[in-house]
Backbone as ProteinMPNN parsed JSONL, in Angstrom:
{"seq_chain_A": "MKKYYYTFGNCKKYPYQNAYLIVVASDYCDADFAFREKYPNSKFMNYSCRYDEEEWEKVGKKDYLNQHPAEIIWSKTCFEKKPEGYNDLFVFVPEMNEIVRIAEGLGDNLLPEDQDKGYVDYIYYDQYELCPGMTEVDGGQILLKESFRDKYKCTADCIPDVLCMAYGNYFVDCRILA", "coords_chain_A": {"N_chain_A": [[-6.213, 13.031, 10.745], [-7.724, 11.763, 7.96], [-9.687, 9.581, 5.835], [-10.066, 9.529, 2.337], [-11.875, 8.536, -0.45], [-11.276, 7.64, -3.734], [-12.746, 6.951, -6.737], [-12.786, 5.042, -9.802], [-13.901, 4.851, -13.098], [-14.287, 3.005, -16.151], [-12.693, 4.3, -17.979], [-9.846, 4.613, -19.955], [-8.057, 6.64, -19.511], [-7.906, 7.112, -16.832], [-5.987, 6.491, -13.817], [-6.471, 3.949, -12.805], [-8.745, 1.282, -13.629], [-12.141, 0.67, -13.019], [-11.859, 0.535, -10.199], [-10.752, 1.548, -6.885], [-9.025, 3.999, -4.885], [-7.381, 5.081, -1.863], [-6.892, 8.12, -0.204], [-5.052, 9.397, 2.383], [-5.438, 12.078, 4.404], [-5.509, 15.493, 5.724], [-7.762, 17.035, 5.099], [-10.311, 17.644, 2.516], [-9.1, 19.337, 0.584], [-6.353, 18.943, 1.033], [-6.27, 16.238, 0.416], [-6.994, 16.239, -2.324], [-4.813, 17.658, -3.322], [-2.684, 15.884, -2.762], [-3.504, 13.705, -4.328], [-3.502, 14.85, -6.908], [-0.832, 15.526, -7.126], [0.346, 13.037, -7.3], [-0.98, 11.946, -9.521], [-0.932, 13.821, -11.939], [-2.838, 16.058, -14.006], [-3.562, 18.357, -16.337], [-6.05, 19.29, -17.18], [-8.295, 18.113, -15.875], [-9.46, 16.37, -12.91], [-8.302, 13.129, -12.432], [-10.381, 11.067, -11.85], [-13.471, 9.306, -11.089], [-15.41, 9.633, -8.962], [-15.375, 11.112, -5.654], [-15.173, 10.48, -2.223], [-15.815, 11.197, 1.237], [-15.228, 9.565, 4.427], [-17.753, 9.06, 5.639], [-19.592, 9.397, 3.495], [-18.626, 7.389, 1.838], [-19.26, 5.045, 3.26], [-22.055, 5.183, 3.142], [-22.726, 5.439, 0.376], [-20.652, 4.938, -1.682], [-19.172, 2.545, -1.122], [-20.66, 0.213, -1.652], [-20.364, -0.515, -4.309], [-17.891, -1.641, -4.428], [-17.493, -3.904, -2.906], [-15.732, -6.45, -1.195], [-13.365, -5.81, -2.454], [-10.077, -4.692, -2.511], [-8.33, -1.585, -1.88], [-6.742, -0.095, -4.72], [-4.524, 1.354, -4.287], [-2.868, 3.227, -1.72], [-2.526, 6.498, -0.798], [-0.588, 8.72, 0.999], [-0.892, 11.904, 2.252], [1.362, 14.719, 2.267], [1.046, 16.262, 4.551], [0.349, 14.458, 6.47], [2.691, 13.414, 7.275], [4.319, 15.569, 8.205], [6.682, 16.083, 9.597], [8.362, 14.174, 8.654], [11.108, 12.148, 8.885], [14.003, 12.075, 6.873], [16.099, 9.68, 5.145], [17.583, 6.505, 6.152], [17.694, 5.629, 8.775], [16.974, 3.894, 11.907], [13.61, 4.067, 13.062], [11.249, 5.488, 15.293], [7.94, 5.109, 16.354], [5.025, 6.341, 17.824], [2.069, 4.821, 18.893], [-0.858, 5.784, 19.846], [-3.424, 4.605, 20.399], [-2.848, 1.962, 21.028], [-1.06, 2.301, 23.01], [1.672, 1.987, 22.551], [5.088, 1.874, 21.446], [6.694, 1.682, 18.401], [9.501, 0.311, 16.952], [11.119, 0.709, 13.946], [13.033, -0.765, 11.44], [15.386, -1.03, 8.783], [16.009, -4.097, 7.208], [18.911, -6.196, 7.672], [19.637, -8.124, 5.96], [20.564, -10.529, 6.833], [18.71, -12.218, 7.886], [17.142, -13.63, 6.193], [15.752, -16.637, 5.18], [16.797, -19.614, 3.404], [14.566, -20.709, 2.05], [12.926, -18.458, 1.886], [14.399, -16.863, 0.131], [14.282, -18.531, -2.085], [11.656, -18.114, -2.769], [11.783, -15.653, -3.849], [12.212, -13.435, -2.229], [14.131, -10.667, -1.22], [14.842, -8.791, 0.644], [13.96, -7.141, 3.765], [11.747, -5.613, 6.215], [12.202, -4.847, 9.553], [10.586, -4.903, 12.685], [9.829, -3.874, 16.062], [7.585, -3.988, 18.811], [6.785, -2.087, 21.599], [5.436, -1.895, 24.849], [4.223, 1.042, 26.285], [5.295, 1.649, 29.165], [6.679, 1.488, 32.505], [9.879, 0.207, 32.127], [9.473, -0.521, 29.508], [8.354, -2.889, 28.044], [8.824, -5.407, 25.637], [6.347, -6.339, 23.41], [5.632, -7.488, 21.021], [6.521, -8.106, 17.595], [8.096, -8.265, 14.349], [8.708, -9.261, 10.915], [8.627, -7.925, 7.637], [8.616, -9.313, 4.646], [10.278, -8.587, 1.603], [10.138, -8.34, -1.956], [11.717, -6.766, -3.385], [14.482, -4.521, -3.143], [14.741, -2.792, -0.054], [15.5, -0.09, -0.158], [14.962, 0.509, -2.776], [12.232, 0.274, -2.859], [11.256, 2.1, -0.924], [11.589, 5.586, -0.276], [12.6, 6.535, 2.059], [12.949, 5.456, 5.493], [10.611, 6.194, 6.864], [8.622, 6.025, 4.935], [7.729, 3.419, 4.927], [6.013, 3.11, 7.026], [3.069, 2.834, 6.848], [2.876, 0.154, 5.862], [4.065, -1.312, 7.923], [2.318, -0.713, 10.054], [0.011, -1.963, 9.111], [0.817, -4.645, 9.089], [1.438, -5.047, 11.827], [-0.9, -4.257, 13.21], [-3.05, -4.858, 11.64], [-4.202, -2.908, 10.083], [-3.95, -0.185, 7.948], [-4.485, 2.353, 8.782], [-4.005, 3.114, 11.414], [-3.715, 5.46, 13.944], [-0.802, 7.372, 14.412], [2.326, 8.718, 15.619], [5.358, 10.055, 14.584], [8.322, 9.804, 16.344], [10.76, 12.099, 17.502]], "CA_chain_A": [[-5.976, 12.185, 9.607], [-8.993, 11.233, 7.463], [-9.587, 8.816, 4.592], [-10.873, 9.96, 1.206], [-11.943, 7.442, -1.414], [-11.338, 8.082, -5.125], [-13.162, 5.82, -7.56], [-12.455, 5.148, -11.221], [-14.717, 4.078, -14.04], [-13.496, 2.171, -17.06], [-11.956, 5.151, -18.921], [-8.413, 4.269, -20.006], [-7.246, 7.79, -19.104], [-7.78, 7.073, -15.385], [-4.851, 5.684, -13.363], [-6.98, 2.58, -12.621], [-10.071, 1.081, -14.205], [-13.096, -0.06, -12.178], [-11.193, 0.319, -8.914], [-10.71, 2.743, -6.045], [-7.857, 4.164, -4.034], [-7.621, 5.873, -0.666], [-5.918, 9.157, 0.128], [-5.093, 9.753, 3.793], [-5.11, 13.499, 4.399], [-6.141, 16.267, 6.791], [-9.062, 17.506, 4.621], [-10.505, 17.433, 1.076], [-8.108, 20.096, -0.183], [-5.091, 18.226, 1.189], [-6.413, 14.976, -0.325], [-6.914, 16.544, -3.76], [-3.432, 18.042, -3.632], [-1.876, 14.655, -2.77], [-3.902, 12.93, -5.5], [-3.042, 15.539, -8.124], [0.632, 15.44, -7.151], [0.679, 11.677, -7.752], [-1.575, 11.749, -10.844], [-1.207, 15.153, -12.493], [-3.542, 16.22, -15.26], [-3.777, 19.801, -16.393], [-7.414, 19.659, -17.554], [-9.32, 17.625, -14.955], [-9.018, 15.378, -11.933], [-8.368, 11.796, -13.046], [-11.184, 10.094, -11.113], [-14.913, 9.41, -11.325], [-16.05, 10.215, -7.786], [-14.557, 11.211, -4.45], [-16.025, 10.381, -1.043], [-15.196, 11.15, 2.556], [-15.53, 8.272, 5.056], [-19.192, 8.918, 5.857], [-20.214, 9.195, 2.179], [-18.183, 6.084, 1.348], [-20.052, 4.023, 3.942], [-23.449, 5.275, 2.712], [-22.96, 5.414, -1.067], [-19.607, 4.424, -2.564], [-18.642, 1.232, -0.767], [-21.47, -0.892, -2.18], [-19.887, -0.916, -5.64], [-16.537, -2.184, -4.33], [-17.467, -4.917, -1.86], [-14.707, -7.498, -1.341], [-12.279, -5.315, -3.295], [-9.112, -3.894, -1.765], [-7.93, -0.388, -2.636], [-5.648, -0.29, -5.661], [-3.364, 2.087, -3.782], [-3.11, 4.152, -0.625], [-1.636, 7.655, -0.897], [-0.531, 9.499, 2.23], [-0.531, 13.284, 1.932], [2.562, 15.194, 2.956], [0.719, 16.795, 5.877], [0.29, 13.344, 7.414], [4.058, 13.191, 7.749], [4.987, 16.857, 8.081], [8.025, 16.018, 10.152], [8.876, 12.877, 8.243], [12.562, 12.161, 8.778], [14.594, 11.487, 5.665], [17.171, 8.729, 5.421], [17.259, 5.109, 6.439], [17.97, 5.28, 10.17], [15.855, 3.316, 12.64], [12.553, 5.044, 13.297], [10.369, 5.155, 16.405], [6.599, 5.62, 16.108], [4.103, 6.162, 18.944], [0.71, 4.441, 18.496], [-1.627, 6.095, 21.061], [-4.537, 3.662, 20.622], [-2.314, 0.738, 21.615], [-0.103, 2.707, 24.026], [2.909, 1.298, 22.184], [6.095, 2.48, 20.587], [7.169, 0.702, 17.427], [10.793, 0.603, 16.33], [11.136, 0.201, 12.578], [14.408, -0.775, 10.928], [15.7, -1.708, 7.521], [16.659, -5.375, 7.448], [20.336, -6.27, 7.353], [19.826, -9.171, 4.962], [21.061, -11.764, 7.442], [17.6, -12.944, 8.487], [16.378, -14.327, 5.151], [15.975, -18.078, 5.115], [16.936, -20.079, 2.018], [13.242, -20.858, 1.431], [12.465, -17.1, 1.561], [15.127, -16.475, -1.081], [13.725, -19.343, -3.18], [10.368, -17.519, -3.129], [12.032, -14.364, -4.481], [12.396, -12.345, -1.269], [15.52, -10.195, -1.239], [15.07, -7.839, 1.724], [12.847, -7.13, 4.714], [11.599, -4.577, 7.238], [12.143, -5.441, 10.883], [9.961, -3.999, 13.643], [9.573, -4.31, 17.438], [6.536, -3.23, 19.474], [7.038, -1.977, 23.03], [4.372, -1.279, 25.641], [4.67, 2.272, 26.925], [5.154, 1.458, 30.6], [8.02, 1.378, 33.093], [10.606, -0.963, 31.637], [9.259, -0.644, 28.056], [8.29, -4.306, 27.736], [8.567, -5.773, 24.241], [5.11, -7.123, 23.368], [5.504, -8.19, 19.737], [7.435, -7.646, 16.559], [8.066, -9.136, 13.185], [9.385, -8.907, 9.681], [7.845, -7.865, 6.414], [9.499, -9.731, 3.566], [10.167, -7.762, 0.394], [10.66, -8.923, -3.186], [12.617, -5.783, -3.971], [15.319, -3.89, -2.14], [14.086, -1.807, 0.807], [15.812, 1.263, -0.63], [14.29, 0.716, -4.062], [10.789, 0.363, -2.603], [10.947, 3.243, -0.075], [12.537, 6.706, -0.378], [13.173, 6.668, 3.401], [12.32, 4.499, 6.408], [9.251, 6.648, 7.216], [7.663, 5.635, 3.892], [7.208, 2.066, 5.146], [5.142, 3.095, 8.209], [1.754, 2.196, 6.62], [3.011, -1.295, 5.727], [4.331, -1.853, 9.261], [1.065, -0.621, 10.814], [-0.895, -3.0, 8.611], [1.307, -5.946, 9.561], [1.387, -5.117, 13.283], [-2.228, -4.022, 13.776], [-4.091, -5.264, 10.697], [-4.887, -1.733, 9.577], [-3.057, 0.878, 7.482], [-4.932, 3.651, 9.244], [-3.811, 3.302, 12.83], [-3.141, 6.773, 14.214], [0.535, 7.266, 14.95], [3.176, 9.914, 15.597], [6.78, 9.775, 14.476], [9.04, 10.401, 17.447], [12.029, 12.722, 17.099]], "C_chain_A": [[-7.303, 11.543, 9.202], [-8.743, 10.466, 6.171], [-10.547, 9.392, 3.561], [-10.751, 8.903, 0.123], [-12.141, 8.013, -2.819], [-11.66, 6.858, -5.972], [-12.881, 6.112, -9.034], [-13.408, 4.289, -12.028], [-13.806, 3.28, -14.954], [-12.722, 2.98, -18.1], [-10.46, 4.85, -18.837], [-7.515, 5.427, -19.583], [-7.079, 7.857, -17.586], [-6.558, 6.236, -14.992], [-5.218, 4.209, -13.17], [-8.336, 2.491, -13.291], [-10.886, 0.219, -13.247], [-12.488, -0.425, -10.823], [-11.327, 1.589, -8.079], [-9.372, 2.802, -5.331], [-8.238, 5.048, -2.86], [-6.505, 6.895, -0.535], [-6.118, 9.483, 1.607], [-4.586, 11.187, 3.883], [-5.844, 14.21, 5.535], [-7.525, 16.775, 6.401], [-9.148, 17.275, 3.103], [-9.42, 18.111, 0.241], [-6.753, 19.391, -0.151], [-5.128, 16.913, 0.4], [-6.303, 15.211, -1.826], [-5.496, 16.911, -4.17], [-2.548, 16.797, -3.727], [-2.206, 13.803, -3.993], [-3.326, 13.547, -6.771], [-1.515, 15.512, -8.249], [1.076, 14.074, -7.686], [0.205, 11.433, -9.183], [-1.932, 13.092, -11.463], [-1.965, 15.077, -13.816], [-3.955, 17.68, -15.325], [-5.235, 20.196, -16.643], [-8.477, 19.228, -16.543], [-8.696, 16.678, -13.945], [-9.264, 13.998, -12.53], [-9.15, 10.789, -12.207], [-12.66, 10.31, -11.437], [-15.603, 10.132, -10.185], [-15.069, 10.241, -6.619], [-15.507, 11.241, -3.257], [-15.205, 10.58, 0.224], [-15.653, 9.834, 3.207], [-17.028, 8.031, 5.226], [-19.921, 8.637, 4.538], [-19.861, 7.816, 1.62], [-19.037, 4.969, 1.963], [-21.496, 4.006, 3.437], [-23.637, 4.959, 1.229], [-21.915, 4.621, -1.857], [-19.205, 2.984, -2.353], [-19.374, 0.068, -1.439], [-20.99, -1.39, -3.542], [-18.522, -1.598, -5.607], [-16.4, -3.208, -3.213], [-16.442, -5.997, -2.203], [-13.566, -7.092, -2.274], [-11.366, -4.448, -2.428], [-8.769, -2.647, -2.566], [-6.75, -0.695, -3.548], [-4.366, 0.338, -5.132], [-3.806, 2.919, -2.588], [-2.067, 5.253, -0.734], [-1.714, 8.407, 0.427], [-0.1, 10.908, 1.866], [0.692, 13.696, 2.742], [2.246, 15.716, 4.349], [0.588, 15.685, 6.913], [1.66, 13.074, 8.016], [4.858, 14.475, 7.621], [6.421, 16.82, 8.567], [8.664, 14.682, 9.82], [10.396, 12.944, 8.105], [13.029, 11.485, 7.49], [15.656, 10.478, 6.085], [16.648, 7.374, 5.848], [17.643, 4.682, 7.854], [16.756, 4.592, 10.78], [14.88, 4.425, 12.997], [11.696, 4.557, 14.454], [9.042, 5.863, 16.204], [5.745, 5.328, 17.339], [2.715, 5.878, 18.401], [-0.188, 4.614, 19.728], [-2.711, 5.071, 21.397], [-4.074, 2.392, 21.328], [-1.369, 1.027, 22.787], [1.242, 1.988, 23.817], [3.828, 2.205, 21.382], [6.619, 1.378, 19.689], [8.505, 1.189, 16.874], [10.802, -0.058, 14.969], [12.564, 0.309, 12.048], [14.47, -1.488, 9.584], [16.394, -3.021, 7.871], [18.118, -5.336, 7.038], [20.643, -7.346, 6.315], [20.258, -10.502, 5.539], [19.955, -12.631, 8.032], [16.723, -13.648, 7.445], [16.752, -15.807, 5.146], [16.137, -18.495, 3.661], [15.586, -20.235, 1.311], [12.613, -19.506, 1.102], [13.113, -16.648, 0.25], [14.623, -17.254, -2.291], [12.386, -18.781, -3.663], [10.534, -16.115, -3.724], [12.197, -13.193, -3.533], [13.874, -11.973, -1.206], [15.845, -9.262, -0.067], [13.884, -7.897, 2.674], [12.893, -5.882, 5.586], [11.506, -5.324, 8.556], [11.489, -4.437, 11.829], [9.751, -4.678, 14.992], [8.495, -3.413, 18.015], [6.792, -3.271, 20.98], [5.856, -1.306, 23.714], [4.944, -0.054, 26.349], [4.355, 2.171, 28.415], [6.557, 1.424, 31.195], [8.692, 0.08, 32.632], [10.45, -1.2, 30.15], [9.304, -2.11, 27.606], [8.028, -4.533, 26.251], [7.364, -6.704, 24.21], [4.952, -7.908, 22.065], [6.547, -7.623, 18.777], [7.348, -8.572, 15.377], [8.879, -8.602, 12.034], [8.369, -8.817, 8.565], [8.824, -8.194, 5.29], [9.221, -8.927, 2.302], [10.78, -8.476, -0.79], [11.484, -7.923, -3.991], [13.396, -5.151, -2.83], [14.524, -2.841, -1.359], [14.282, -0.403, 0.256], [15.284, 1.541, -2.032], [12.792, 0.943, -3.859], [10.414, 1.646, -1.85], [12.023, 4.319, -0.219], [13.229, 6.974, 0.95], [12.431, 5.679, 4.3], [10.881, 4.895, 6.734], [8.216, 6.224, 6.174], [7.079, 4.243, 4.112], [6.26, 1.989, 6.343], [3.778, 2.466, 7.925], [1.835, 0.672, 6.506], [3.268, -1.955, 7.082], [3.065, -1.814, 10.109], [0.092, -1.717, 10.397], [-0.467, -4.376, 9.124], [1.116, -6.085, 11.08], [-0.031, -5.069, 13.841], [-3.372, -4.392, 12.831], [-4.818, -4.108, 10.052], [-3.857, -0.678, 9.173], [-3.317, 2.195, 8.192], [-4.877, 3.836, 10.748], [-3.16, 4.665, 13.028], [-1.774, 6.598, 14.855], [1.257, 8.605, 14.859], [4.621, 9.457, 15.499], [7.482, 10.508, 15.617], [10.372, 10.942, 16.966], [13.195, 11.939, 17.668]], "O_chain_A": [[-7.934, 10.859, 10.007], [-7.731, 10.665, 5.499], [-11.696, 9.703, 3.873], [-9.655, 8.434, -0.182], [-13.073, 8.781, -3.056], [-10.945, 5.856, -5.934], [-12.756, 7.264, -9.448], [-13.683, 3.142, -11.677], [-12.69, 2.922, -14.578], [-12.147, 2.396, -19.018], [-9.888, 4.84, -17.747], [-6.33, 5.22, -19.322], [-6.208, 8.575, -17.095], [-6.139, 5.364, -15.753], [-4.379, 3.327, -13.351], [-9.002, 3.506, -13.499], [-10.418, -0.799, -12.736], [-12.597, -1.565, -10.369], [-11.932, 2.572, -8.507], [-8.678, 1.795, -5.189], [-9.292, 5.686, -2.865], [-5.33, 6.583, -0.727], [-7.228, 9.807, 2.03], [-3.456, 11.484, 3.495], [-6.684, 13.622, 6.216], [-8.384, 16.934, 7.268], [-8.206, 16.783, 2.483], [-8.889, 17.518, -0.698], [-6.088, 19.26, -1.179], [-4.132, 16.525, -0.211], [-5.606, 14.476, -2.525], [-5.032, 16.518, -5.24], [-1.757, 16.666, -4.661], [-1.31, 13.243, -4.625], [-2.739, 12.854, -7.602], [-0.979, 15.48, -9.357], [2.053, 13.972, -8.428], [0.902, 10.792, -9.969], [-3.105, 13.463, -11.509], [-1.764, 14.171, -14.624], [-4.641, 18.169, -14.428], [-5.619, 21.327, -16.346], [-9.475, 19.929, -16.379], [-7.557, 16.239, -14.102], [-10.336, 13.741, -13.078], [-8.608, 9.732, -11.882], [-13.051, 11.343, -11.98], [-16.298, 11.124, -10.401], [-14.08, 9.508, -6.592], [-16.52, 11.941, -3.277], [-14.042, 10.182, 0.287], [-16.393, 9.07, 2.587], [-17.513, 6.926, 4.985], [-20.768, 7.745, 4.472], [-20.698, 7.158, 1.003], [-19.481, 4.061, 1.26], [-22.097, 2.938, 3.315], [-24.599, 4.286, 0.858], [-22.271, 3.724, -2.622], [-18.925, 2.272, -3.318], [-18.759, -0.95, -1.758], [-21.188, -2.555, -3.885], [-18.044, -2.079, -6.634], [-15.323, -3.366, -2.637], [-16.309, -6.401, -3.358], [-12.879, -7.953, -2.823], [-11.837, -3.575, -1.7], [-8.899, -2.64, -3.79], [-5.862, -1.466, -3.185], [-3.264, -0.086, -5.48], [-4.979, 3.272, -2.464], [-0.867, 4.979, -0.758], [-2.807, 8.693, 0.914], [0.944, 11.095, 1.24], [1.009, 13.095, 3.768], [3.087, 15.626, 5.244], [0.703, 15.944, 8.111], [1.771, 12.566, 9.132], [5.931, 14.492, 7.017], [7.287, 17.476, 7.987], [9.419, 14.129, 10.619], [10.913, 13.714, 7.295], [12.5, 10.45, 7.087], [16.059, 10.435, 7.248], [15.442, 7.133, 5.899], [17.89, 3.501, 8.101], [15.648, 4.684, 10.251], [15.272, 5.573, 13.207], [11.442, 3.36, 14.585], [9.003, 7.06, 15.919], [5.738, 4.204, 17.841], [2.226, 6.611, 17.541], [-0.279, 3.711, 20.56], [-2.888, 4.715, 22.562], [-4.81, 1.814, 22.127], [-0.931, 0.105, 23.474], [1.851, 1.467, 24.752], [3.397, 3.161, 20.736], [6.947, 0.284, 20.148], [8.626, 2.316, 16.396], [10.525, -1.251, 14.85], [13.216, 1.343, 12.191], [13.709, -2.414, 9.304], [17.269, -3.051, 8.736], [18.517, -4.554, 6.176], [21.777, -7.463, 5.849], [20.315, -11.501, 4.822], [20.238, -13.674, 8.619], [15.677, -14.199, 7.786], [17.929, -16.166, 5.112], [15.658, -17.796, 2.767], [15.465, -19.934, 0.124], [11.847, -19.403, 0.144], [12.439, -16.112, -0.631], [14.544, -16.711, -3.393], [12.023, -18.95, -4.827], [9.546, -15.463, -4.063], [12.311, -12.055, -3.988], [14.748, -12.837, -1.145], [17.017, -8.977, 0.181], [12.916, -8.615, 2.424], [13.911, -5.198, 5.685], [10.8, -6.328, 8.655], [11.802, -3.248, 11.781], [9.527, -5.886, 15.068], [8.479, -2.212, 17.748], [6.991, -4.337, 21.561], [5.338, -0.294, 23.243], [6.022, -0.116, 26.941], [3.277, 2.562, 28.861], [7.534, 1.339, 30.45], [8.12, -1.004, 32.745], [11.198, -1.987, 29.57], [10.204, -2.507, 26.866], [7.124, -3.928, 25.674], [7.347, -7.73, 24.889], [4.211, -8.89, 22.021], [7.346, -6.76, 19.141], [6.608, -9.555, 15.4], [9.629, -7.633, 12.159], [7.375, -9.543, 8.551], [9.753, -7.431, 5.024], [8.071, -8.628, 1.979], [11.81, -9.138, -0.663], [11.893, -8.195, -5.12], [12.992, -5.248, -1.671], [13.733, -2.096, -1.935], [13.338, 0.385, 0.207], [15.172, 2.701, -2.429], [12.165, 1.706, -4.593], [9.358, 2.221, -2.114], [13.214, 4.014, -0.278], [14.309, 7.564, 0.984], [11.402, 5.129, 3.907], [10.019, 4.027, 6.868], [7.04, 6.078, 6.508], [6.039, 3.916, 3.54], [5.751, 0.911, 6.648], [3.35, 1.618, 8.707], [0.954, -0.029, 7.003], [2.745, -3.035, 7.355], [2.766, -2.779, 10.811], [-0.571, -2.323, 11.239], [-1.304, -5.174, 9.544], [0.68, -7.133, 11.555], [-0.342, -5.749, 14.819], [-4.54, -4.25, 13.192], [-5.92, -4.278, 9.529], [-2.989, -0.32, 9.969], [-2.451, 3.07, 8.201], [-5.631, 4.637, 11.3], [-2.176, 4.992, 12.366], [-1.606, 5.764, 15.745], [0.851, 9.501, 14.12], [5.056, 8.578, 16.243], [7.257, 11.7, 15.825], [11.037, 10.33, 16.13], [14.35, 12.3, 17.444]]}, "name": "protein", "num_of_chains": 1, "seq": "MKKYYYTFGNCKKYPYQNAYLIVVASDYCDADFAFREKYPNSKFMNYSCRYDEEEWEKVGKKDYLNQHPAEIIWSKTCFEKKPEGYNDLFVFVPEMNEIVRIAEGLGDNLLPEDQDKGYVDYIYYDQYELCPGMTEVDGGQILLKESFRDKYKCTADCIPDVLCMAYGNYFVDCRILA"}
């Protein structure tokens, strides 16, 4: 799994202006396919420049300091065995030696003050250390201002958001467990 950075100038025909996005993919070809699938254009690729991680660090990053990516696209090959549906999902995170259980919220854990702020749903997750006894080491909720099923086509689609909340990084290597 590698990161590819797509930058955009100020042309109104681009999906974004003066911004960048990241495509997580196995290689350049896979990244271009994922980008083109999301932003089709029959005549040209809708971006200014494209960088791999090394090129981004040397050349591209300097123009986007203190700016977050406008979007992160995960190619289909990153989730080749992505389970469909909204069942609980288990993900192995080798770097942390943990298994994360991800579940759609049931709606019974929203506080009145959360609802006052516009939250209507949430993702619930538990982190377990991969050791005898599977000790729970952490967990949490990600509050959503739209329905879980409106935001995600299946539970697996929320994995990047859970990784970011749990580990502070969208790009933690992980494997979906069967």
